[in-house]
N, CA, C and O atoms as a GROMACS GRO file, in nm:
protein
  424
    1MET      N    1   1.160   1.649  -1.640
    1MET     CA    2   1.106   1.602  -1.570
    1MET      C    3   1.058   1.469  -1.512
    1MET      O    4   1.098   1.356  -1.540
    2HIS      N    5   0.936   1.521  -1.397
    2HIS     CA    6   0.983   1.395  -1.273
    2HIS      C    7   0.885   1.241  -1.342
    2HIS      O    8   0.791   1.260  -1.418
    3LYS      N    9   0.925   1.099  -1.301
    3LYS     CA   10   0.884   1.047  -1.389
    3LYS      C   11   0.786   0.972  -1.376
    3LYS      O   12   0.794   0.861  -1.428
    4ASN      N   13   0.696   0.999  -1.321
    4ASN     CA   14   0.588   1.032  -1.260
    4ASN      C   15   0.448   1.151  -1.289
    4ASN      O   16   0.331   1.138  -1.254
    5ARG      N   17   0.505   1.250  -1.355
    5ARG     CA   18   0.484   1.356  -1.335
    5ARG      C   19   0.350   1.344  -1.445
    5ARG      O   20   0.378   1.263  -1.534
    6GLN      N   21   0.218   1.400  -1.461
    6GLN     CA   22   0.114   1.380  -1.481
    6GLN      C   23   0.054   1.542  -1.616
    6GLN      O   24   0.000   1.652  -1.601
    7LEU      N   25   0.099   1.474  -1.715
    7LEU     CA   26   0.106   1.631  -1.787
    7LEU      C   27  -0.108   1.712  -1.820
    7LEU      O   28  -0.201   1.659  -1.882
    8ILE      N   29  -0.104   1.804  -1.769
    8ILE     CA   30  -0.247   1.846  -1.833
    8ILE      C   31  -0.177   1.935  -1.922
    8ILE      O   32  -0.077   2.004  -1.904
    9LEU      N   33  -0.293   1.910  -2.081
    9LEU     CA   34  -0.246   1.998  -2.228
    9LEU      C   35  -0.372   2.097  -2.202
    9LEU      O   36  -0.478   2.096  -2.139
   10ASP      N   37  -0.279   2.202  -2.309
   10ASP     CA   38  -0.432   2.237  -2.407
   10ASP      C   39  -0.472   2.199  -2.474
   10ASP      O   40  -0.406   2.099  -2.503
   11ALA      N   41  -0.596   2.213  -2.569
   11ALA     CA   42  -0.620   2.220  -2.652
   11ALA      C   43  -0.548   2.142  -2.787
   11ALA      O   44  -0.552   2.035  -2.848
   12GLY      N   45  -0.467   2.295  -2.790
   12GLY     CA   46  -0.352   2.232  -2.890
   12GLY      C   47  -0.170   2.146  -2.830
   12GLY      O   48  -0.062   2.134  -2.888
   13GLY      N   49  -0.216   2.109  -2.702
   13GLY     CA   50  -0.081   1.977  -2.727
   13GLY      C   51   0.038   2.107  -2.609
   13GLY      O   52   0.140   2.080  -2.544
   14ARG      N   53   0.000   2.177  -2.618
   14ARG     CA   54   0.096   2.263  -2.554
   14ARG      C   55   0.063   2.222  -2.377
   14ARG      O   56  -0.051   2.181  -2.354
   15GLU      N   57   0.144   2.231  -2.278
   15GLU     CA   58   0.180   2.188  -2.119
   15GLU      C   59   0.087   2.316  -2.058
   15GLU      O   60   0.108   2.431  -2.096
   16VAL      N   61  -0.022   2.279  -1.954
   16VAL     CA   62  -0.066   2.351  -1.900
   16VAL      C   63  -0.021   2.416  -1.748
   16VAL      O   64  -0.106   2.392  -1.661
   17ASP      N   65   0.049   2.463  -1.720
   17ASP     CA   66   0.119   2.450  -1.566
   17ASP      C   67   0.054   2.568  -1.492
   17ASP      O   68   0.114   2.674  -1.479
   18GLU      N   69  -0.124   2.538  -1.423
   18GLU     CA   70  -0.168   2.701  -1.376
   18GLU      C   71  -0.228   2.618  -1.284
   18GLU      O   72  -0.204   2.501  -1.312
   19PRO      N   73  -0.310   2.634  -1.166
   19PRO     CA   74  -0.354   2.635  -1.054
   19PRO      C   75  -0.394   2.524  -1.101
   19PRO      O   76  -0.409   2.507  -1.222
   20VAL      N   77  -0.434   2.359  -0.941
   20VAL     CA   78  -0.527   2.347  -0.928
   20VAL      C   79  -0.590   2.280  -0.830
   20VAL      O   80  -0.541   2.217  -0.736
   21GLU      N   81  -0.739   2.305  -0.868
   21GLU     CA   82  -0.842   2.281  -0.703
   21GLU      C   83  -0.886   2.150  -0.684
   21GLU      O   84  -0.960   2.102  -0.770
   22CYS      N   85  -0.842   2.062  -0.556
   22CYS     CA   86  -0.864   1.937  -0.600
   22CYS      C   87  -0.919   1.976  -0.403
   22CYS      O   88  -0.876   2.044  -0.310
   23LEU      N   89  -1.046   1.872  -0.431
   23LEU     CA   90  -1.097   1.816  -0.282
   23LEU      C   91  -1.126   2.019  -0.199
   23LEU      O   92  -1.194   2.017  -0.096
   24GLY      N   93  -1.079   2.154  -0.242
   24GLY     CA   94  -1.116   2.246  -0.140
   24GLY      C   95  -1.026   2.286  -0.168
   24GLY      O   96  -1.027   2.410  -0.168
   25LEU      N   97  -0.859   2.201  -0.222
   25LEU     CA   98  -0.741   2.325  -0.114
   25LEU      C   99  -0.760   2.337  -0.306
   25LEU      O  100  -0.836   2.288  -0.389
   26THR      N  101  -0.625   2.443  -0.308
   26THR     CA  102  -0.526   2.538  -0.404
   26THR      C  103  -0.433   2.511  -0.454
   26THR      O  104  -0.364   2.582  -0.381
   27PHE      N  105  -0.340   2.453  -0.540
   27PHE     CA  106  -0.214   2.376  -0.575
   27PHE      C  107  -0.179   2.452  -0.674
   27PHE      O  108  -0.271   2.508  -0.733
   28LYS      N  109  -0.047   2.474  -0.718
   28LYS     CA  110   0.033   2.547  -0.782
   28LYS      C  111   0.024   2.441  -0.969
   28LYS      O  112   0.063   2.467  -1.083
   29ASN      N  113  -0.024   2.362  -0.927
   29ASN     CA  114  -0.015   2.298  -1.022
   29ASN      C  115  -0.043   2.195  -0.972
   29ASN      O  116  -0.068   2.177  -0.852
   30ASP      N  117  -0.041   2.089  -1.087
   30ASP     CA  118  -0.072   1.945  -1.068
   30ASP      C  119  -0.001   1.851  -1.049
   30ASP      O  120  -0.036   1.737  -1.019
   31GLU      N  121   0.164   1.912  -1.072
   31GLU     CA  122   0.214   1.822  -1.034
   31GLU      C  123   0.199   1.841  -0.876
   31GLU      O  124   0.156   1.742  -0.818
   32GLU      N  125   0.227   1.954  -0.796
   32GLU     CA  126   0.222   1.973  -0.598
   32GLU      C  127   0.104   1.884  -0.549
   32GLU      O  128   0.097   1.830  -0.438
   33ARG      N  129   0.003   1.875  -0.662
   33ARG     CA  130  -0.119   1.810  -0.522
   33ARG      C  131  -0.081   1.641  -0.602
   33ARG      O  132  -0.143   1.559  -0.534
   34ARG      N  133  -0.031   1.593  -0.676
   34ARG     CA  134  -0.046   1.481  -0.712
   34ARG      C  135   0.082   1.448  -0.584
   34ARG      O  136   0.082   1.339  -0.528
   35GLU      N  137   0.187   1.554  -0.548
   35GLU     CA  138   0.301   1.517  -0.412
   35GLU      C  139   0.238   1.534  -0.319
   35GLU      O  140   0.283   1.455  -0.236
   36ARG      N  141   0.114   1.621  -0.253
   36ARG     CA  142   0.091   1.629  -0.136
   36ARG      C  143  -0.011   1.511  -0.136
   36ARG      O  144   0.004   1.456  -0.028
   37PHE      N  145  -0.104   1.450  -0.206
   37PHE     CA  146  -0.215   1.338  -0.233
   37PHE      C  147  -0.091   1.194  -0.244
   37PHE      O  148  -0.135   1.081  -0.223
   38LEU      N  149   0.014   1.206  -0.268
   38LEU     CA  150   0.096   1.087  -0.292
   38LEU      C  151   0.179   1.052  -0.123
   38LEU      O  152   0.182   0.936  -0.082
   39GLY      N  153   0.241   1.168  -0.040
   39GLY     CA  154   0.273   1.124   0.062
   39GLY      C  155   0.182   1.122   0.146
   39GLY      O  156   0.224   1.095   0.259
   40ILE      N  157   0.000   1.152   0.134
   40ILE     CA  158  -0.108   1.127   0.243
   40ILE      C  159  -0.107   0.965   0.242
   40ILE      O  160  -0.132   0.900   0.344
   41MET      N  161  -0.071   0.894   0.094
   41MET     CA  162  -0.122   0.801   0.128
   41MET      C  163  -0.070   0.702   0.128
   41MET      O  164  -0.103   0.586   0.152
   42ARG      N  165   0.095   0.799   0.072
   42ARG     CA  166   0.162   0.689   0.154
   42ARG      C  167   0.174   0.652   0.296
   42ARG      O  168   0.204   0.536   0.326
   43GLU      N  169   0.150   0.755   0.399
   43GLU     CA  170   0.145   0.725   0.537
   43GLU      C  171   0.014   0.664   0.572
   43GLU      O  172   0.004   0.617   0.686
   44LYS      N  173  -0.086   0.657   0.492
   44LYS     CA  174  -0.209   0.514   0.526
   44LYS      C  175  -0.164   0.418   0.509
   44LYS      O  176  -0.210   0.325   0.576
   45LEU      N  177  -0.028   0.380   0.390
   45LEU     CA  178  -0.002   0.242   0.370
   45LEU      C  179   0.023   0.166   0.460
   45LEU      O  180   0.002   0.045   0.465
   46LYS      N  181   0.120   0.308   0.616
   46LYS     CA  182   0.211   0.241   0.684
   46LYS      C  183   0.049   0.189   0.794
   46LYS      O  184   0.061   0.213   0.914
   47ASP      N  185  -0.068   0.130   0.754
   47ASP     CA  186  -0.138   0.175   0.879
   47ASP      C  187  -0.238   0.003   0.834
   47ASP      O  188  -0.328  -0.017   0.754
   48PRO      N  189  -0.152  -0.108   0.948
   48PRO     CA  190  -0.258  -0.241   0.926
   48PRO      C  191  -0.351  -0.201   0.927
   48PRO      O  192  -0.348  -0.130   0.826
   49ASP      N  193  -0.449  -0.190   0.971
   49ASP     CA  194  -0.563  -0.215   0.955
   49ASP      C  195  -0.636  -0.172   0.803
   49ASP      O  196  -0.692  -0.237   0.716
   50PHE      N  197  -0.609  -0.052   0.817
   50PHE     CA  198  -0.548   0.017   0.612
   50PHE      C  199  -0.544  -0.100   0.518
   50PHE      O  200  -0.625  -0.125   0.429
   51ARG      N  201  -0.436  -0.168   0.554
   51ARG     CA  202  -0.364  -0.292   0.467
   51ARG      C  203  -0.479  -0.394   0.483
   51ARG      O  204  -0.546  -0.424   0.384
   52ASN      N  205  -0.495  -0.427   0.555
   52ASN     CA  206  -0.612  -0.546   0.565
   52ASN      C  207  -0.764  -0.574   0.490
   52ASN      O  208  -0.817  -0.676   0.446
   53ALA      N  209  -0.826  -0.362   0.504
   53ALA     CA  210  -0.923  -0.383   0.418
   53ALA      C  211  -0.939  -0.488   0.302
   53ALA      O  212  -0.848  -0.501   0.221
   54PRO      N  213  -1.058  -0.565   0.294
   54PRO     CA  214  -1.118  -0.610   0.211
   54PRO      C  215  -1.089  -0.568   0.056
   54PRO      O  216  -1.130  -0.458   0.019
   55GLY      N  217  -0.997  -0.681  -0.065
   55GLY     CA  218  -0.991  -0.591  -0.150
   55GLY      C  219  -0.858  -0.474  -0.215
   55GLY      O  220  -0.832  -0.386  -0.297
   56PHE      N  221  -0.806  -0.558  -0.103
   56PHE     CA  222  -0.684  -0.442  -0.083
   56PHE      C  223  -0.553  -0.553  -0.140
   56PHE      O  224  -0.511  -0.667  -0.122
   57PRO      N  225  -0.519  -0.404  -0.238
   57PRO     CA  226  -0.385  -0.557  -0.301
   57PRO      C  227  -0.248  -0.650  -0.280
   57PRO      O  228  -0.172  -0.559  -0.247
   58LYS      N  229  -0.213  -0.702  -0.278
   58LYS     CA  230  -0.109  -0.679  -0.231
   58LYS      C  231   0.010  -0.717  -0.317
   58LYS      O  232   0.066  -0.824  -0.344
   59GLY      N  233   0.028  -0.583  -0.352
   59GLY     CA  234   0.173  -0.538  -0.412
   59GLY      C  235   0.238  -0.413  -0.295
   59GLY      O  236   0.201  -0.339  -0.204
   60SER      N  237   0.288  -0.429  -0.328
   60SER     CA  238   0.455  -0.350  -0.250
   60SER      C  239   0.383  -0.182  -0.221
   60SER      O  240   0.319  -0.125  -0.310
   61ASP      N  241   0.410  -0.119  -0.074
   61ASP     CA  242   0.371   0.063  -0.148
   61ASP      C  243   0.469   0.159  -0.246
   61ASP      O  244   0.425   0.272  -0.229
   62GLU      N  245   0.535   0.163  -0.302
   62GLU     CA  246   0.530   0.150  -0.401
   62GLU      C  247   0.489   0.164  -0.527
   62GLU      O  248   0.463   0.264  -0.594
   63ASP      N  249   0.487   0.000  -0.561
   63ASP     CA  250   0.389  -0.034  -0.663
   63ASP      C  251   0.260   0.026  -0.639
   63ASP      O  252   0.195   0.081  -0.728
   64ILE      N  253   0.221   0.016  -0.514
   64ILE     CA  254   0.064   0.070  -0.499
   64ILE      C  255   0.102   0.230  -0.588
   64ILE      O  256   0.057   0.269  -0.695
   65LEU      N  257   0.214   0.306  -0.481
   65LEU     CA  258   0.176   0.402  -0.567
   65LEU      C  259   0.178   0.446  -0.658
   65LEU      O  260   0.084   0.515  -0.696
   66ARG      N  261   0.304   0.422  -0.744
   66ARG     CA  262   0.339   0.434  -0.891
   66ARG      C  263   0.196   0.429  -0.983
   66ARG      O  264   0.203   0.496  -1.086
   67LEU      N  265   0.023   0.333  -0.950
   67LEU     CA  266  -0.009   0.321  -0.969
   67LEU      C  267  -0.099   0.412  -0.976
   67LEU      O  268  -0.140   0.454  -1.084
   68SER      N  269  -0.133   0.446  -0.885
   68SER     CA  270  -0.196   0.564  -0.776
   68SER      C  271  -0.207   0.711  -0.937
   68SER      O  272  -0.163   0.683  -1.048
   69ASP      N  273  -0.272   0.852  -0.906
   69ASP     CA  274  -0.316   0.890  -0.869
   69ASP      C  275  -0.420   0.969  -0.780
   69ASP      O  276  -0.530   1.012  -0.813
   70PRO      N  277  -0.337   0.978  -0.627
   70PRO     CA  278  -0.453   1.007  -0.554
   70PRO      C  279  -0.511   1.122  -0.572
   70PRO      O  280  -0.438   1.208  -0.622
   71PRO      N  281  -0.668   1.167  -0.536
   71PRO     CA  282  -0.723   1.164  -0.498
   71PRO      C  283  -0.845   1.055  -0.598
   71PRO      O  284  -0.926   0.972  -0.556
   72TYR      N  285  -0.816   1.097  -0.729
   72TYR     CA  286  -0.899   1.037  -0.763
   72TYR      C  287  -0.873   0.913  -0.830
   72TYR      O  288  -0.959   0.866  -0.904
   73TYR      N  289  -0.739   0.843  -0.807
   73TYR     CA  290  -0.745   0.685  -0.847
   73TYR      C  291  -0.639   0.678  -0.756
   73TYR      O  292  -0.547   0.757  -0.736
   74THR      N  293  -0.677   0.529  -0.684
   74THR     CA  294  -0.620   0.423  -0.591
   74THR      C  295  -0.597   0.320  -0.660
   74THR      O  296  -0.686   0.253  -0.713
   75ALA      N  297  -0.481   0.298  -0.667
   75ALA     CA  298  -0.457   0.082  -0.641
   75ALA      C  299  -0.526   0.010  -0.605
   75ALA      O  300  -0.554  -0.094  -0.665
   76CYS      N  301  -0.585   0.057  -0.465
   76CYS     CA  302  -0.671   0.025  -0.327
   76CYS      C  303  -0.738   0.093  -0.352
   76CYS      O  304  -0.740   0.185  -0.434
   77PRO      N  305  -0.820   0.049  -0.266
   77PRO     CA  306  -0.912   0.087  -0.164
   77PRO      C  307  -0.905   0.234  -0.150
   77PRO      O  308  -0.841   0.295  -0.064
   78ASN      N  309  -1.005   0.302  -0.277
   78ASN     CA  310  -0.917   0.511  -0.229
   78ASN      C  311  -0.949   0.543  -0.087
   78ASN      O  312  -1.070   0.527  -0.070
   79PRO      N  313  -0.876   0.590   0.043
   79PRO     CA  314  -0.908   0.636   0.131
   79PRO      C  315  -0.894   0.795   0.069
   79PRO      O  316  -0.800   0.861   0.114
   80PHE      N  317  -0.953   0.838   0.002
   80PHE     CA  318  -0.983   0.966  -0.020
   80PHE      C  319  -1.212   1.052  -0.067
   80PHE      O  320  -1.260   1.163  -0.092
   81LEU      N  321  -1.254   0.937  -0.056
   81LEU     CA  322  -1.402   0.821  -0.076
   81LEU      C  323  -1.516   0.941  -0.035
   81LEU      O  324  -1.610   1.002  -0.087
   82GLU      N  325  -1.451   0.933   0.085
   82GLU     CA  326  -1.543   1.070   0.148
   82GLU      C  327  -1.511   1.233   0.225
   82GLU      O  328  -1.570   1.310   0.301
   83ASP      N  329  -1.377   1.225   0.150
   83ASP     CA  330  -1.349   1.362   0.128
   83ASP      C  331  -1.447   1.381   0.018
   83ASP      O  332  -1.520   1.480   0.019
   84PHE      N  333  -1.455   1.293  -0.075
   84PHE     CA  334  -1.480   1.353  -0.220
   84PHE      C  335  -1.656   1.406  -0.225
   84PHE      O  336  -1.709   1.508  -0.268
   85VAL      N  337  -1.696   1.320  -0.179
   85VAL     CA  338  -1.836   1.367  -0.171
   85VAL      C  339  -1.881   1.424  -0.102
   85VAL      O  340  -1.998   1.444  -0.135
   86VAL      N  341  -1.848   1.485   0.016
   86VAL     CA  342  -1.789   1.597   0.136
   86VAL      C  343  -1.760   1.680   0.084
   86VAL      O  344  -1.825   1.779   0.116
   87ALA      N  345  -1.617   1.711  -0.062
   87ALA     CA  346  -1.616   1.760  -0.146
   87ALA      C  347  -1.734   1.830  -0.279
   87ALA      O  348  -1.699   1.922  -0.355
   88THR      N  349  -1.831   1.783  -0.282
   88THR     CA  350  -1.870   1.769  -0.451
   88THR      C  351  -2.051   1.707  -0.407
   88THR      O  352  -2.128   1.632  -0.466
   89ALA      N  353  -2.065   1.796  -0.253
   89ALA     CA  354  -2.242   1.776  -0.196
   89ALA      C  355  -2.234   1.847  -0.204
   89ALA      O  356  -2.134   1.916  -0.184
   90SER      N  357  -2.390   1.892  -0.254
   90SER     CA  358  -2.498   1.981  -0.234
   90SER      C  359  -2.417   2.075  -0.101
   90SER      O  360  -2.378   2.019   0.002
   91PRO      N  361  -2.400   2.236  -0.127
   91PRO     CA  362  -2.433   2.303   0.004
   91PRO      C  363  -2.551   2.262   0.079
   91PRO      O  364  -2.526   2.226   0.194
   92THR      N  365  -2.666   2.258   0.046
   92THR     CA  366  -2.804   2.242   0.025
   92THR      C  367  -2.819   2.059   0.146
   92THR      O  368  -2.862   2.032   0.258
   93ILE      N  369  -2.778   2.011   0.072
   93ILE     CA  370  -2.745   1.872   0.086
   93ILE      C  371  -2.641   1.810   0.140
   93ILE      O  372  -2.529   1.792   0.091
   94ARG      N  373  -2.672   1.787   0.218
   94ARG     CA  374  -2.458   1.713   0.354
   94ARG      C  375  -2.520   1.587   0.356
   94ARG      O  376  -2.638   1.566   0.388
   95PRO      N  377  -2.405   1.470   0.306
   95PRO     CA  378  -2.422   1.330   0.395
   95PRO      C  379  -2.396   1.307   0.492
   95PRO      O  380  -2.296   1.335   0.558
   96SER      N  381  -2.526   1.225   0.526
   96SER     CA  382  -2.547   1.186   0.670
   96SER      C  383  -2.510   1.095   0.683
   96SER      O  384  -2.480   1.062   0.568
   97PRO      N  385  -2.468   0.955   0.793
   97PRO     CA  386  -2.432   0.842   0.868
   97PRO      C  387  -2.541   0.802   0.821
   97PRO      O  388  -2.645   0.866   0.830
   98ILE      N  389  -2.519   0.610   0.725
   98ILE     CA  390  -2.562   0.532   0.648
   98ILE      C  391  -2.612   0.439   0.799
   98ILE      O  392  -2.528   0.361   0.846
   99THR      N  393  -2.788   0.457   0.886
   99THR     CA  394  -2.773   0.367   0.963
   99THR      C  395  -2.883   0.267   0.894
   99THR      O  396  -2.970   0.294   0.812
  100VAL      N  397  -2.841   0.120   0.967
  100VAL     CA  398  -2.910   0.016   0.968
  100VAL      C  399  -2.945  -0.041   1.083
  100VAL      O  400  -2.873  -0.095   1.167
  101SER      N  401  -3.128  -0.016   1.083
  101SER     CA  402  -3.187  -0.107   1.132
  101SER      C  403  -3.235  -0.213   1.080
  101SER      O  404  -3.296  -0.201   0.974
  102HIS      N  405  -3.221  -0.332   1.135
  102HIS     CA  406  -3.269  -0.478   1.154
  102HIS      C  407  -3.356  -0.498   1.165
  102HIS      O  408  -3.327  -0.559   1.268
  103SER      N  409  -3.558  -0.521   1.155
  103SER     CA  410  -3.650  -0.575   1.216
  103SER      C  411  -3.730  -0.664   1.175
  103SER      O  412  -3.790  -0.658   1.068
  104ARG      N  413  -3.735  -0.727   1.232
  104ARG     CA  414  -3.824  -0.855   1.225
  104ARG      C  415  -3.957  -0.849   1.240
  104ARG      O  416  -4.001  -0.788   1.337
  105SER      N  417  -4.031  -0.899   1.164
  105SER     CA  418  -4.169  -0.867   1.113
  105SER      C  419  -4.204  -0.979   1.187
  105SER      O  420  -4.111  -1.054   1.217
  106MET      N  421  -4.365  -1.023   1.240
  106MET     CA  422  -4.349  -1.150   1.274
  106MET      C  423  -4.490  -1.167   1.241
  106MET      O  424  -4.544  -1.277   1.253
   0.00000   0.00000   0.00000
């Protein structure tokens, strides 16, 4: 068994190894999902701008990856949040960019 493998158990405590859907993608099982998103996150961690984001931890890449279960939970600012919003938005209500206007009333 992979040391970071997440087990999904049925009501009887037996391991479930079946397809998993995540962010509109289907994977053979949860381990395949995890490996795919860990790979994406590993690449994202190489981006200096991402590492300079507010709240970014002072840990090694391997520590951050070990503590994460992307895309659901990451031990740093989650780079998958926008994907979650898009994937879970109602088909009739899609998120739009937020615009902030500053106006002064005198």
